[in-house]
N, CA, C and O atoms as CSV, one atom per row, in Angstrom:
chain,resi,resn,atom,element,x,y,z
A,1,MET,N,N,47.014,-262.642,-31.575
A,1,MET,CA,C,48.523,-262.221,-31.412
A,1,MET,C,C,48.722,-260.888,-30.821
A,1,MET,O,O,48.307,-259.924,-31.465
A,2,GLY,N,N,49.605,-260.593,-29.082
A,2,GLY,CA,C,49.191,-259.225,-28.385
A,2,GLY,C,C,50.515,-258.008,-29.293
A,2,GLY,O,O,51.550,-258.138,-29.947
A,3,LEU,N,N,50.135,-257.523,-29.076
A,3,LEU,CA,C,50.555,-255.993,-29.622
A,3,LEU,C,C,52.144,-256.321,-29.349
A,3,LEU,O,O,53.090,-256.258,-30.135
A,4,SER,N,N,52.115,-256.610,-28.277
A,4,SER,CA,C,53.539,-257.356,-27.887
A,4,SER,C,C,54.246,-257.361,-28.706
A,4,SER,O,O,55.185,-256.698,-29.146
A,5,GLU,N,N,53.423,-258.654,-29.006
A,5,GLU,CA,C,54.623,-259.952,-30.187
A,5,GLU,C,C,54.597,-259.603,-31.615
A,5,GLU,O,O,55.449,-259.936,-32.439
A,6,ILE,N,N,53.389,-258.800,-31.863
A,6,ILE,CA,C,53.697,-258.030,-32.974
A,6,ILE,C,C,55.038,-256.802,-32.920
A,6,ILE,O,O,55.699,-256.331,-33.845
A,7,ASN,N,N,55.086,-256.582,-31.664
A,7,ASN,CA,C,56.165,-255.794,-31.900
A,7,ASN,C,C,57.695,-256.020,-31.799
A,7,ASN,O,O,58.701,-255.428,-32.191
A,8,GLY,N,N,57.360,-257.371,-30.953
A,8,GLY,CA,C,58.321,-258.693,-30.644
A,8,GLY,C,C,59.183,-258.382,-32.488
A,8,GLY,O,O,60.216,-257.748,-32.706
A,9,LYS,N,N,58.023,-259.298,-33.796
A,9,LYS,CA,C,58.330,-259.910,-34.218
A,9,LYS,C,C,58.937,-258.563,-34.584
A,9,LYS,O,O,60.150,-258.748,-34.686
A,10,PHE,N,N,58.651,-257.350,-34.814
A,10,PHE,CA,C,58.921,-257.125,-35.745
A,10,PHE,C,C,60.301,-255.615,-35.251
A,10,PHE,O,O,60.753,-254.878,-36.127
A,11,VAL,N,N,60.554,-255.534,-34.321
A,11,VAL,CA,C,61.797,-255.293,-34.341
A,11,VAL,C,C,63.227,-256.197,-34.725
A,11,VAL,O,O,64.313,-255.734,-35.074
A,12,ARG,N,N,62.870,-257.549,-34.551
A,12,ARG,CA,C,63.406,-258.699,-34.773
A,12,ARG,C,C,64.044,-258.713,-36.538
A,12,ARG,O,O,65.163,-258.920,-37.007
A,13,ASP,N,N,62.466,-258.324,-37.260
A,13,ASP,CA,C,62.871,-258.148,-38.050
A,13,ASP,C,C,63.376,-257.500,-39.029
A,13,ASP,O,O,63.950,-257.790,-40.079
A,14,PHE,N,N,62.770,-255.722,-38.011
A,14,PHE,CA,C,64.032,-254.384,-38.292
A,14,PHE,C,C,65.994,-254.497,-38.327
A,14,PHE,O,O,66.925,-254.035,-38.987
A,15,GLU,N,N,65.794,-255.332,-37.268
A,15,GLU,CA,C,66.966,-256.049,-36.675
A,15,GLU,C,C,68.577,-256.630,-37.795
A,15,GLU,O,O,69.785,-256.524,-38.006
A,16,PHE,N,N,66.901,-257.439,-38.269
A,16,PHE,CA,C,67.648,-258.532,-38.730
A,16,PHE,C,C,68.248,-257.715,-41.186
A,16,PHE,O,O,69.002,-257.991,-42.119
A,17,PHE,N,N,67.262,-256.835,-40.829
A,17,PHE,CA,C,66.909,-256.274,-42.479
A,17,PHE,C,C,68.105,-255.090,-42.025
A,17,PHE,O,O,68.357,-254.492,-43.071
A,18,LEU,N,N,68.749,-254.642,-41.162
A,18,LEU,CA,C,69.751,-253.337,-40.909
A,18,LEU,C,C,70.801,-254.355,-41.217
A,18,LEU,O,O,71.452,-253.932,-42.173
A,19,LYS,N,N,71.207,-255.422,-40.849
A,19,LYS,CA,C,72.274,-256.901,-39.908
A,19,LYS,C,C,72.756,-256.672,-42.100
A,19,LYS,O,O,73.785,-256.330,-42.684
A,20,THR,N,N,71.406,-257.078,-42.564
A,20,THR,CA,C,71.777,-257.481,-43.927
A,20,THR,C,C,71.823,-256.632,-44.876
A,20,THR,O,O,72.094,-256.969,-46.029
A,21,GLU,N,N,71.426,-254.755,-44.334
A,21,GLU,CA,C,71.424,-253.560,-45.119
A,21,GLU,C,C,73.859,-253.521,-45.188
A,21,GLU,O,O,74.636,-252.924,-45.933
A,22,LYS,N,N,73.993,-254.107,-44.462
A,22,LYS,CA,C,75.503,-253.804,-43.635
A,22,LYS,C,C,75.986,-254.537,-44.607
A,22,LYS,O,O,76.759,-254.031,-45.419
A,23,ASN,N,N,75.637,-255.764,-44.682
A,23,ASN,CA,C,75.683,-256.456,-45.504
A,23,ASN,C,C,75.868,-256.523,-46.826
A,23,ASN,O,O,76.854,-256.955,-47.423
A,24,TRP,N,N,74.676,-255.985,-47.347
A,24,TRP,CA,C,75.023,-255.506,-48.928
A,24,TRP,C,C,75.361,-254.586,-48.820
A,24,TRP,O,O,75.836,-254.639,-49.954
A,25,ASN,N,N,75.672,-253.444,-48.443
A,25,ASN,CA,C,76.788,-252.234,-48.817
A,25,ASN,C,C,78.539,-252.443,-47.932
A,25,ASN,O,O,79.103,-251.521,-47.343
A,26,LEU,N,N,79.155,-254.032,-48.088
A,26,LEU,CA,C,80.114,-254.411,-48.690
A,26,LEU,C,C,80.645,-254.451,-49.293
A,26,LEU,O,O,81.778,-254.020,-49.508
A,27,LEU,N,N,79.241,-255.588,-50.274
A,27,LEU,CA,C,79.074,-255.854,-52.034
A,27,LEU,C,C,79.697,-254.869,-52.806
A,27,LEU,O,O,80.012,-253.842,-52.205
A,28,PRO,N,N,80.008,-254.963,-54.288
A,28,PRO,CA,C,80.084,-253.582,-55.089
A,28,PRO,C,C,78.836,-253.750,-54.928
A,28,PRO,O,O,78.237,-254.597,-54.265
A,29,GLU,N,N,78.321,-252.592,-55.801
A,29,GLU,CA,C,77.051,-252.093,-55.735
A,29,GLU,C,C,76.498,-252.520,-57.168
A,29,GLU,O,O,77.386,-252.589,-58.018
A,30,LYS,N,N,74.866,-252.899,-57.723
A,30,LYS,CA,C,74.548,-253.810,-58.022
A,30,LYS,C,C,73.721,-252.715,-58.534
A,30,LYS,O,O,73.597,-251.753,-57.776
A,31,ASP,N,N,72.831,-252.646,-60.244
A,31,ASP,CA,C,71.194,-252.530,-60.582
A,31,ASP,C,C,70.103,-253.085,-59.521
A,31,ASP,O,O,68.901,-252.999,-59.770
């Protein structure tokens, strides 16, 4: 696996995390 492939996967995972984080912030707070 090339460095650019790893970097691309990281970027996609990070973008997904940001979207998920935004969705979680819309939900009521949980412990």
